[in-house]
C-alpha positions in Angstrom: 0.1 0.0 -0.1 1.0 3.2 -0.8 1.0 6.1 1.7 0.9 9.7 0.9 3.3 11.8 2.9 0.9 14.7 2.7 -2.4 12.9 3.6 -4.0 16.6 5.2 -3.3 18.1 2.0 -6.5 18.3 -0.4 -7.1 19.1 -4.1 -5.2 22.2 -5.1 -7.2 25.6 -5.5 -5.9 25.4 -9.2 -7.9 22.0 -9.9 -10.7 23.4 -8.1 -11.0 26.7 -10.1 -10.1 24.7 -13.3 -13.2 22.7 -12.9 -15.4 25.6 -11.7 -14.3 27.4 -15.2 -15.3 24.3 -17.0 -18.7 23.6 -15.1 -19.7 27.3 -15.5 -18.4 27.9 -19.0 -16.1 30.7 -17.6 -13.0 32.0 -18.4 -10.1 30.2 -16.1 -8.2 32.7 -14.7 -6.4 30.1 -12.1 -4.0 28.3 -14.6 -2.2 29.1 -18.0 -4.8 27.8 -20.3 -4.7 30.2 -23.5 -7.7 30.4 -25.6 -6.0 31.1 -28.7 -3.5 29.0 -30.7 0.1 29.3 -30.7 1.5 31.6 -33.3 2.7 30.3 -36.6 6.3 32.1 -35.9 6.6 30.3 -32.7 5.7 26.8 -34.4 8.3 27.7 -36.9 11.2 28.2 -34.5 10.2 25.3 -32.4 10.1 23.2 -35.8 13.5 24.7 -36.7 15.0 23.9 -33.6 13.6 20.3 -33.4 15.4 19.7 -36.8 18.6 21.2 -35.7 18.8 18.4 -32.8 17.3 20.5 -29.9 15.0 18.0 -29.0 16.5 16.4 -26.1 16.1 16.8 -22.3 18.2 20.1 -21.2 20.7 19.9 -18.7 19.6 20.1 -14.9 20.0 23.7 -14.3 18.7 24.8 -17.7 20.1 25.5 -21.2 23.6 27.5 -20.6 23.0 30.0 -23.3 19.6 30.9 -21.7 21.3 31.1 -18.1 24.0 33.6 -19.7 21.4 35.5 -21.3 19.6 35.9 -17.9 22.6 37.2 -16.0 23.2 39.8 -18.7 19.4 40.8 -18.2 19.6 41.0 -14.4 23.1 43.2 -14.6 21.4 45.6 -17.3 18.2 45.8 -15.3 19.6 45.8 -11.4 23.3 46.2 -11.9 23.7 42.8 -10.0 26.5 40.3 -11.3 25.6 36.4 -11.1 27.3 33.4 -12.2 25.4 31.4 -14.6 26.9 28.4 -14.0 26.1 28.4 -10.1 23.6 30.6 -9.5 21.1 30.6 -12.0 18.7 27.8 -12.6 15.9 27.6 -14.8 12.7 25.8 -13.8 9.3 24.5 -15.4 7.4 27.3 -13.7 6.9 29.3 -10.3 5.8 26.3 -8.4 8.5 24.4 -9.4 10.9 27.1 -8.3 9.3 27.4 -4.9 9.5 23.5 -4.2 13.3 23.6 -5.4 14.2 26.6 -3.4 12.4 25.0 -0.2 13.8 21.8 -0.9 17.5 23.2 -1.0 17.2 24.9 2.2 14.5 23.4 4.5 15.5 20.3 6.8 13.5 18.4 9.5 12.1 20.4 12.2 13.0 23.7 10.4 10.1 26.2 10.7 8.9 28.5 7.7 6.9 31.6 8.1 4.1 31.6 6.0 1.9 34.7 5.6 -2.0 33.6 5.1 -3.8 33.8 3.1 -0.9 31.9 1.1 -0.3 30.3 -2.4 -1.5 26.7 -1.6 1.8 24.8 -2.8 3.9 26.7 0.1 2.9 24.4 3.1 2.7 21.0 1.3 6.5 21.9 0.0 7.5 22.6 3.5 6.0 19.4 5.2 7.2 17.2 2.6 10.7 18.4 3.2 10.0 17.9 7.1 9.4 21.7 7.7 7.1 23.1 10.2 4.9 26.0 8.5 4.3 28.8 10.8 1.2 30.9 9.7 1.1 34.3 10.0 -2.2 36.1 9.2 -2.7 39.2 7.2 -5.5 41.1 8.5 -8.3 41.4 6.4 -9.0 45.2 6.3 -5.7 45.9 4.5 -3.7 42.7 4.0 -0.4 44.2 5.2 2.2 42.1 7.2 1.9 42.6 10.8 5.6 42.8 11.6 5.1 42.7 15.3 3.2 39.4 15.0 6.1 38.2 12.6 8.9 38.9 14.9 6.7 37.3 17.4 6.8 34.2 15.2 10.5 33.8 14.6 12.2 31.2 16.9 15.6 29.4 16.7 14.2 27.1 14.4 13.3 29.7 11.8 14.6 29.7 8.2 
C-alpha cells in the first residue's frame, strides 16, 4: 500500500477553479490555459530547433545560453552580477522554483513563516521536506504584514 507524505493536503485550488471554470463556462484565470492558438512564427521556430537537434532534455539547471542571457538581463536591469553556472537555475514554472528553493534549504524541524492567505503550494512544500509551517495571518482590512506578529513568530528553528 502506498501512503502519502501529505495525507491532510486536499485538492489544489487550481484544480478546483479549473473544474469550476469548465462547469460554469467561465474564463479560467487560475492556470495558464490560453484560449488562442500558438503563433505560426513560434511553431516554425520550434520546428527549426527540433530539426537542428534541440529536442532532448536540457541540462538539469537549464540551457547554458539561456542562463547566460538571464545573467546579462539581471546586470542590465539591476546592476547585479551572478554566475550563470552556479547561481542561475531554470525551472518549469513558479511552483517548481518554490519547491526547489524550499527543498534546498529546509531540513527536518525547520520552521518556515508563511503569510496567510498564501499560495496553496507553500505549506505542502515545507511539510514534505520535514519543515513546520508557521502561519502569520494578514489582517483583512488591508492585508498588510503585521511585523510585530511576524517577529513574535520567529524562533531559533526559523529559516
